[in-house]
N, C-alpha and C positions, 0 to 999 in steps of 0.2 A: 701277504700282510695279515698279521694276527690282530684282530680287533680286541679292545679291552672288554673285560667281562661286564655285563650289565649289573645294575644295582638290584637289590632285593626289594620286592614289593610287599608291604604290610598295610592293609587297609585301615588299621587302627590309628585314629587321629589324622588321617589324610583326607583330602578333598577329591572330588571327581577329576580335577585337573591332574592330580598325581597319577591316577590310573591311565589317563590319556597319554601322559608323558612316558610312562613306563612301557606301554604298548608300542609307542613309536620307537622307543629305544630298542625293544626286542626286534622290531621289524628291521631296523638298521643293522643290528647284530647278525641276524639271519642272512641278510644280503651279503655281508662281508665274510661270514664264516661258512656259508653254504657251499657244499661240494656236489658233485654229480650224483653221489650216492645218498644225499640227504633227502628224506621224505617228510611229508607233512606230519606224520605221527611222531617223528623224531623232534620236530619243532615244538610240539606240545610237551613232549617229555623233557626237552631241554629247558623250556620255560618254567616247568614245575620245580626245577632246582633253585629257582630264584623267587620262590613264594615263601611267605612266612605268616605266622599268626592265623587269622581267620581265612586268609586266602589259601593257605596250605590245607586247612581243614576242608574248605570248599572243594579243592581239587581232589582230595581223597574220597569225598562223598560222590562226586559227579564224574569220576575219571572214566567210567565206562561210556558216558555219553559224549565225551570230547574226542570225536573221531578225526577232526581236522583243525588246523590253525585258525581258520575263519570261524568255525564253531566255538573254539576256545575263546576267542576275543568277544564274540557276540554274547556268549553265556556269562563271561566275566563282567561285561558292562552291565548286563541286566541284573547281576547279583550285587555289585558294589557301587553302582551309580544310582542315586536317588531317583524316584519316579518323576519328581518335579524338576529335575535338572534340565530337561529339554525346554520346559516352560520358562525357566530362568534364562536360558540362552536366547529364546525367542524375544523375551522382554529386553534383554541386553541389545539384541540386534535392532529392535524397534527404536530404542533410545540412542543408538550409536550415531554420532554426528561429530563433525570437526569442532575442536575446541580452540579458543584463541591462544596463539602462541605455539600451536602444534604444527609440525612440519608434515608435508605430504607423505614422506616415508613412514613416519610414526603412525599417522592415521591409516595408511594403507595396510600396515602390519596388523592393526586391530581388525580391519575389515576381513583380511584373508584368514586370520585366526578364527574368528567367529564363523565365517562362511564355511571353513573346513569342517567345523563341528556340526553345523546345521545342513551341510551338503547343499549350499546355495549355488546358483548358477552364475555364469559370468555376467549376465544382464543385471542380476541383483547386486553384484559387487560394483559394477559400473555405475548403477543408479546411486549407490551410497557414496561413491567417490566423487561423482559429478554434482549431484543435486543436494547432497547433505555435507559437502566438503567446504573448502574455503570459498566464501562468496565472491572473492576477487577473481576466481578462476572459472566460474560457471560459464560465463558467456564465451570465453575462448575455448573451453573444452567442448561445448556444444557445437561450435562452428567447426572444430577439427575432428569430430567423431568420424567423418567420412574418411580421413586419413587412416584411422585405426581399422576401419572396415577393409580398406585397400590392402593394408599390411597383412591382416588376417587372411584375406582371400589369396594373396600371393604366396604365402608360406603356410602350409598346412600345419606345421609344428608351432606356429606363432599363436600366442594367446592374446585375444582382443583386450582383456583387462590389463595385461602387461603393457600393451601399446598405449592405452589411455593413461596408465600410470606414468609411463615414460614422458608423455606429452605434458602431464601435470607437473612433473619434476622440472622439466625445462622451463615451463611458464613460471614456476615458483622462483627459479634462479634468475630469470629475466626481470621479474618484478623486484626481487631483492637488489639487483644491480641498479634498476631505475630509481628505487627509493634512496639508495646510497648516493646517487649522483644528483638528486634533487636538493637544492639549497634549503637549509632549515628555515622555517617560517619565523619571521620576526614580529614580535608583539610590541607595539608602541603603547606605553602606559598613557591612559587618558588623564589629564590634569583634573583635580577636584573642581567642582563648580564654584565660581566666584561671581560677585556682582558685575564685574566687567564683562565676562563672556556671556552671562545670562542676558544682559542688556543688548549686547552685540548680536546675539542670535534672535532677538525679538520675542523670546518666550516670556519675558517679564519686564515690565517697564517700571516696577516699583524701585525706589531708591531708599537706602538705609537712612534712618533718622540720625542726624548729627547734632551735637551740642556745641553751642558757642561759648559755653562756660569754660573757665580756665581749668587746668588740671587739678589745681587745689580745690576748686569748687566741687567738681563731680566726684572727688575722692573724699569729700567731707562726710561727716556722719549724719547729716540731716536727711530725713526721709525724702524730701523733694529732690535734692541733688543726687541721692542714691539711686533713684529710679531712672535717671538719665545717664546712660552708659554709652561709650563710643562703640562703633561697629567693630567686631572682632572677626578675624578671618576664620575662626573655628565655628562661627555661627552657621546653623543649618540653612541651606538655601530656601528661598521662598517657594511656596507651592506652585507648581507649573500645571495649569489645567490641561486636560486632554482635548485635543481638537481633531475630529475625524477628517480623513482625507479621502474623497472630496467632501467638502462641507455640504450637508443636505439642504434641500429646499431652496437652493440658489442664494443663500445668505452669504454675506461677507464674514470674515473672521471676527471682526469687532462686533458686528451685529449679532452673530451667533453666541459669542460669550456674554454680551449684554442681556440677551433674552434668556439664556440659560441661568444666569445669575439672578435675574428678576423672576424666575419661574413663570415665564410668560408663554403664550401660545405662539408658535412659529408662523402661524398663518395670519391671525388677526392682530398680533402684537399686544394683546391685552395681558397685563401683568398680574401676578398672584392669582392665577386661575385655579380651578379645582383640578386635582390630579387626573380625573377622567376627561378633562378638556385638553385635547392635544391637536396636532396638525390634522389628523384624519377625521377626528370627530368634531371639529370646529363647526358650530352652527352656521357661521358666515360662509364657510367653504361648502357646506351642504346646500345652502340656499343658492349660492352661485352655480353649483352644478345643476340643480333643478331648473334654474332660470335658463341656463345654456341648453339643456335638453329640450325645454319647451320651445326655445327660439329655433333650434334645429328642426323640430317637428313642423313648425310653421313654415320654415324655409323649404322643407321637403314637400309639403302640400302645395306651396306656391309654384315650385319648380315642376311638379308633376302636371299641374294645370297648364303651365306654359308649354311643356313638351307636348301635351295633348293638342294644343292649338297649332304648334309648329309642325308636328308630324301627324297629320290626320291619317286614319287607316279605315278600310272597309272591313266589316266583319265577314268572316267566311266560315262555312261549316265543314270545309274539307281542307286538309293540308297537302293534298295530292298536287303534283306538278303536271300540267298537261304535257303530253308527249309532243315533241317538235317534229314536224315533217321536213322533208328535204326542201320543199318549196319555201318554207318559212325561214327567213334569215335569223341567225342566232343573235340575241340581244344581250349585252353585258350590263348587269345591274350593279352599279358601284355600291360598296358598303357604306354605312353611316359611320363616320369618324367623329368621335366626341373628344373635345379637350376639357379636362377637368383638373382639379387639385385634390389630392388625397393626403390628408394630414400635412398640409402646407407643401406638398411635393407635386409638381406639375406632371400630369400623366396624359397620354393620348392613345386612344385605341378604338377598335370597332365596337358598335353597340350590338348586343345580342337581342334580336327582336323577339325571340322565343322565351327569354328569361322573365322572371317575375320576382318581386320582393314581397315577402309576407311580414307584416308587422302585427304584434299582439296589441290589441286595443285595451284601454283601461277597463272596459266592461268584462273582458275575458279574464283579466288579472284578478278583479274583485270576485268574479263568480268562481274561479278555480282556486282562489286564495293562494296565489303564487307569491313567493318571497321575492322582494325587489330590493336592490341597493343601487344608489346612483353610481354611474360609471361615466368616464370621459369618453364620448363617442368618437369614432373616426369621421372626420369631416370630408365629405365628397361633394364637390361643386362642379 
């Protein structure tokens, strides 16, 4: 088979891609035209016949240094490819990702083309195809990577990237078939708001004003009758207030709207209050919290006195337990079980006789200048 002659390379007005393409063309030509007597020096000499312009001048100047085809290609790339070309390729690789409407085959071609120029590994190409590819394929490709590893391990000539690419192509075809079989979504147009459906939904109870005057009266030119117009279907719907769900503070919908309209406090229900007066800063609420805290302190003191009377104990200087002898029978001491309510929930459990509760006294708070704010305590009885 006689291969066609390659094109002539002239670097004037060409880009680095043109040189890469020409060198690939020469490699293919040498593979098809090479005979047993062909040597590396003959490859360099043959390639020089297809140079023109600055490329031919470069060959005449550096002909003595070009002792092999590999040296020819390396020297030619360093002479006619810009120094920042590699940086540009790296930037293109970093920005390379799947674009909407792009097929797996198109995206894979870009990956392999850039990877060849940058000498990227299979792992780099697989990462681009899987994690920077079509988002609909990521989960399936990750779960099927083990299949590609098995194929690559079974066949030494198999390429792991090609196996992943084949899986991606099959998944893309399956998704396209599923999308075509799925019935199209039907959008039902929503009718414009009318007084009837607004009242039926409960969002507005207002009714349009009607006139009892005759048609000739409200069409007259008098200012009084001119201001009274019948309701038109093109009239903008009434304002529908926003109601949070759930409604805070345990209020009903009507009570919430009434208090908000009257600019009232949601706790004390006082209307037209100062903007700084709200549910959390309401003086009545603060007073109730302080009163509850004092009541709980009094209950706590009374209960501690009652427990001291019910469960008397003898002070001891040692926590050691005397060793039991064989002659002494073992005695079982039952635990103290306490029934209580914690935040209105019934609880029951053993009492820890070694535990203690520390409470900060008001004197310590004043002396240390601690910051306090009323809180709702947990009720334990």
